ROROVO-881930 format. One record per residue (C-alpha): y, x, z. Coordinates in pm, whole numbers, plus 50000, padded with zeros to 5 digits. Each point is the difference from the previous one (the first is absolute). Example, Ala and Ser with C-alpha at 12.3 -4.5 7.8 and 13.67 -1.06 7.14 Angstrom:
2
<<49550; 51230; 50780>>
<<50344; 50137; 49934>>
% end
This chain:
197
<<51017; 46898; 53054>>
<<49975; 50374; 49932>>
<<50083; 50124; 49650>>
<<49728; 50170; 49808>>
<<50104; 50309; 49809>>
<<49876; 50011; 49636>>
<<49745; 50260; 49915>>
<<50144; 50288; 49815>>
<<49856; 50277; 49791>>
<<50016; 50351; 50146>>
<<50338; 50153; 49938>>
<<50035; 50311; 49785>>
<<50080; 50314; 50201>>
<<50359; 50056; 50091>>
<<50193; 50298; 49872>>
<<49935; 50190; 50322>>
<<49630; 49923; 49983>>
<<49996; 50104; 49632>>
<<50163; 50334; 50094>>
<<49742; 50043; 50274>>
<<49714; 49932; 49759>>
<<50146; 50248; 49748>>
<<49968; 50273; 50270>>
<<49639; 49912; 50070>>
<<49702; 50135; 49810>>
<<49815; 49755; 49781>>
<<49635; 49930; 50090>>
<<49764; 50199; 49783>>
<<49699; 49816; 49848>>
<<49695; 50208; 49914>>
<<49871; 49943; 49650>>
<<49702; 50220; 49927>>
<<50120; 50350; 50076>>
<<50369; 49917; 49963>>
<<50256; 49853; 50240>>
<<50221; 49733; 49838>>
<<50350; 49914; 50114>>
<<50026; 49612; 49993>>
<<50382; 49976; 49994>>
<<50058; 50115; 49641>>
<<49678; 49822; 49900>>
<<50153; 49676; 50135>>
<<50331; 50056; 49816>>
<<49835; 50098; 49670>>
<<49763; 49707; 50020>>
<<50294; 49764; 50027>>
<<50173; 50170; 49702>>
<<49681; 49974; 49792>>
<<49970; 49626; 50075>>
<<50367; 49944; 49921>>
<<49977; 50186; 49667>>
<<49698; 49794; 49896>>
<<50176; 49672; 50093>>
<<50315; 50103; 49803>>
<<49778; 50093; 49705>>
<<49834; 49657; 50012>>
<<50343; 49820; 50004>>
<<50115; 50214; 49705>>
<<49670; 49923; 49816>>
<<50051; 49629; 50040>>
<<50364; 50021; 49889>>
<<49870; 50182; 49688>>
<<49779; 49697; 49921>>
<<50280; 49759; 50069>>
<<50220; 50183; 49750>>
<<49716; 50010; 49747>>
<<49953; 49620; 50032>>
<<50376; 49956; 49956>>
<<49991; 50217; 49688>>
<<49718; 49788; 49842>>
<<50200; 49686; 50069>>
<<50273; 50137; 49763>>
<<50280; 50030; 50254>>
<<50243; 50289; 49918>>
<<49762; 50248; 49841>>
<<50231; 50295; 50036>>
<<50071; 49933; 50369>>
<<49630; 49947; 50073>>
<<49906; 50329; 49823>>
<<50252; 50193; 50203>>
<<49868; 49831; 50316>>
<<49645; 50084; 49909>>
<<50093; 50370; 49939>>
<<50183; 50013; 50333>>
<<49701; 49851; 50183>>
<<49767; 50243; 49827>>
<<50211; 50291; 50134>>
<<49996; 49841; 50348>>
<<49622; 49956; 49981>>
<<49956; 50366; 49895>>
<<50217; 50122; 50287>>
<<49811; 49777; 50246>>
<<49671; 50145; 49878>>
<<50124; 50356; 50040>>
<<50125; 49918; 50355>>
<<49664; 49848; 50087>>
<<49814; 50306; 49874>>
<<50232; 50235; 50196>>
<<49961; 49801; 50322>>
<<49620; 49976; 49956>>
<<49984; 50378; 49955>>
<<50211; 50062; 50305>>
<<49791; 49755; 50205>>
<<49676; 50172; 49876>>
<<50143; 50336; 50100>>
<<50084; 49870; 50356>>
<<49646; 49862; 50018>>
<<49871; 50353; 49940>>
<<49858; 49951; 49648>>
<<49962; 50330; 49822>>
<<50235; 50103; 49727>>
<<49742; 49941; 49713>>
<<49933; 49646; 50122>>
<<50373; 49927; 50017>>
<<50053; 50124; 49640>>
<<49698; 49794; 49889>>
<<50137; 49697; 50180>>
<<50336; 50041; 49829>>
<<49843; 50014; 49658>>
<<49772; 49701; 50067>>
<<50297; 49795; 50131>>
<<50131; 49995; 49642>>
<<49714; 49765; 49921>>
<<50127; 49654; 50121>>
<<49697; 49840; 50178>>
<<49850; 50336; 50106>>
<<50335; 50100; 50149>>
<<50013; 49680; 50210>>
<<49645; 50052; 50125>>
<<50077; 50365; 50096>>
<<50311; 49892; 50181>>
<<49799; 49729; 50186>>
<<49750; 50268; 50102>>
<<50272; 50236; 50127>>
<<50174; 49715; 50178>>
<<49671; 49902; 50170>>
<<49954; 50353; 50127>>
<<50354; 50005; 50132>>
<<49948; 49664; 50173>>
<<49684; 50133; 50171>>
<<50190; 50301; 50135>>
<<50294; 49792; 50125>>
<<49769; 49750; 50172>>
<<49831; 50285; 50196>>
<<50336; 50059; 50173>>
<<50012; 49639; 50109>>
<<50267; 49890; 49757>>
<<49964; 49673; 49823>>
<<50033; 50022; 49620>>
<<50143; 49696; 49836>>
<<50067; 49899; 49640>>
<<50278; 50260; 49953>>
<<49843; 50262; 50225>>
<<50094; 50088; 50358>>
<<50299; 49811; 50130>>
<<50286; 50167; 50187>>
<<49882; 49839; 50320>>
<<49659; 50164; 49954>>
<<50132; 50349; 49925>>
<<50016; 50118; 50364>>
<<49616; 49970; 50016>>
<<49981; 50287; 49752>>
<<50143; 50247; 50260>>
<<49837; 50174; 50293>>
<<50070; 49857; 50347>>
<<50014; 49632; 49896>>
<<49757; 49719; 50068>>
<<49761; 49954; 49709>>
<<50009; 49625; 50049>>
<<50364; 49914; 50048>>
<<50203; 50318; 49945>>
<<50127; 50029; 50350>>
<<50126; 50344; 50113>>
<<49727; 50125; 50233>>
<<50143; 50350; 50061>>
<<50254; 49863; 50257>>
<<49735; 49822; 50204>>
<<49876; 50294; 50198>>
<<49660; 49932; 50151>>
<<49951; 49632; 49902>>
<<49659; 49917; 49864>>
<<50092; 49690; 49799>>
<<50286; 49925; 49754>>
<<50246; 49771; 50186>>
<<50076; 49811; 49670>>
<<49644; 49905; 49886>>
<<49755; 50132; 50260>>
<<49820; 50243; 49769>>
<<49851; 50303; 50167>>
<<50242; 50299; 49977>>
<<49712; 50244; 49947>>
<<49872; 49779; 49712>>
<<50342; 49995; 49833>>
<<50064; 50369; 50035>>
<<49656; 50100; 49870>>
<<49978; 49738; 49725>>
<<50035; 50250; 49715>>
% end
């Protein structure tokens, strides 16, 4: 009886493939009158998501310490813990604002809009809504290149799709094919992949 190999997820690019990608030009996505580079957008989107998740964890730890403080357990220790968590929450908020501003810059927002976004991000719920809006715009640009955007942004396995000369469906290197008309990995038309953006 023949053995059946288990299905595996696509492997991340090797070190040689990563060096090859670093030498390639990223695909450019047209947004209005601007061309957007999707590679830094993908990285900054991931950083923005991580800073928000870290802020949420810190926020919940603040409430856990506040509940411990109302239960009367070591008031001095709890107060020091609450102060420490407040400092972490402040630093997390500043990191989120900086990353959101950098992402907005890469998405070709004008300078006045970026300043306005930074000021509005100081308002808790408004800041989250602005960040969701910027994140949605980044996701739209990344999906145009053929990359799948997950919960934490574009995975390392999807990053090759952000560069020129790769298949928009599977990320296969199409520049070494020569005159082939279909991707050997997934069957997508080469001309469709190369003119996707």
